[in-house]
N, C-alpha and C positions, 0 to 999 in steps of 0.2 A: 279711320284714320291710320296715319302710319305710324311707327314708333322709330326713332333716329337711334341709332349705334351710335355712342360718344368711347372711341377707343380708351381702355383705362392706359392710365400714366404711371411712371416711375412711383408719384406720390402714392396712388393706389395701391400699388404693389408694396412699398414700404407699411401702411396701414394694415393690407391684408396679412401681411407677417408677424405684425404686433398683436397678433390673436390667433396665430397658429404654430404648430412646431414642425408642422410639414414643411416641404421645399417647394415654393414656389416661384414659378417663372411668367415672365410675361411674353408673349408672343404674338405679334401683330395686335397690340391692346385687348389681349385674351388672358383670362387667368389660366395657368396649368399646373394642378397638385401632383405631387408624385412622392410616394412613399420615402422613408427614410432607406440609406441605403442599409442593405445584409452587412453582417461581418465579412461573409466572403468577398463581397463588393470591396468593401474598405479594403481587405487583404491585397485585394488584385492592383486598386487605386496606388495603396502606396508602393506597392511593387512596380509599379509602369512609372510612379512620381521617381523613385530612386533612379529608373533607369533614364530617362528624361533629365533629371538633374547631371547625372553623370557627362551624358552626350552632349548637354545645350546649355545649362548655367556654369558646369565647372571650366569649360575651355573659354568661357567669356561669350557665349553666341547670343545668349539671350537669358530670359528668366523664364521659370516655370511654378507655376501655382494650382492650388486642388481645390475642391468643392469643400465650403462656399465661396466663391468670388462672383462676383457681379461682372458680367460681360454686357454692355449697353449695346448693340448692334444699331438700333435706331431708336427714335423716341418713344416707341410702343412696344419696343422689343429688349427684352433683359432677360437674360440667361444665365444658368449656372451649371458649366461644363463640370465633369468630373474632374479634367486636367485642362491646364491651357499652357499653351507656349508663346512667348510673346520675343519674337527675335528681336535683338537691335535696333534692326533700320524700323522697327515700330513701335519703339521704346516709348515715341509721342503720344501713345493712347494709353500710358500709364498714369492712372493719378490715385492721389492718397485714398479716395473711396473704392474706387473700381476700374476695372478696363473700359475706354471709350473707345469701341471702335472695334474692326474685324481683326482678332488675333491672327499668328501664324499658323496655330494648328490648335484641334480642340480635339479631346477625347472623351467618349460617352461608354460607360461599361453596361453593357445590355444586361437586364433582368428580366424576370416574368413579366414584373408590372409594369416596366416602361421600354420594354423590346419594340412595339409597334410604333410608341411616340419617339424613340429614338431614331429607328430607322425610317420614319417617314416625316412626322413634324419638324423635327429638329436637323434633320438631313437637308429638308428642304430651306430650311430657315438659315442652316449655316452657308447653302450654296446661294441662296438669294443675297444674302449681304455679304457674299467674295470672301469666305474664310477660305484661304488655300488649299487647308486640309483637314478633313475629318477623319479621324480613327473610331470605328466601331469594335469594342472588343467582347468578344462572345467567350465569357470564361466557361461557360457550359462545354462548348465545343472546342476550346482553347484555341480559338483563330481570331484574327483581327483583319476586318477589312478597311483599306486605305481608301477613301474617295477625295480625288484631287482635279484640279484644272475647272474650277465654276465658272462657267458662261451662261448667260441668260437665263439666270435662276437655277441651274443643274449642273452636278457636276458630270463631267464627261468621262471622268475614268475611275474605274473600281476595281482594287485588287485584294482579295482575300489571301492570306499568307497563315498556313499552318506550322511552318516551321522559325523561320525569322521574317518578321514583320519590318519593312523597310519605307522609310520616309521616302516620299514621292517630290517632295520640295526642300527638305532639311539635309546637306550632305550630312553622312557619317552618322547618322540619326537610325538606328535599328536595335530591335531588339529581340532577343533569344526567346520564342514564345516556349518552347519544350522546356527550358530551363525555370524561364518564369513562372510558368503554370506547376510545374513538379514542385518550387517550395510554395504552393498556397495549399494551407490547413484544410484537413477534410474536415465537416462538420456532421 
């Protein structure tokens, strides 16, 4: 006898979230649970959020959001990136409840418990759903890897920065990593 797999839906995801305090995402119909972010993770996220708001939101190029915010990439794929940028040309994907489609840029801040998930599963998911740019922030190494040019389900270009991270797709978006990481408190 064979068992049929029925991919989970957004309704299933919402039910799972009702009974859990953990961060839960849905990728290709399968639930993924990750631990709550550390305080250092939160500090890094806040600093990137401020830098992105200054470069994107303040000049009116688009909007910047931080987790938790649902990004529905497909019927069976709903993720919560650490940061999300939606430029004005994609504003049609913004709804009162969530983002419905591929944002302009997403950021994941790596942690020991999510590093492999962010480097592999999330990277493949974002590329497969044509997210133009994906930043992987490694706070431990004070680096950012910018993945861009998604084609055939894979990012064609990866550049790792340790001084100033520069967007591959958003003009004037850059982050001075030395300055940013110098202001992250040590615990």
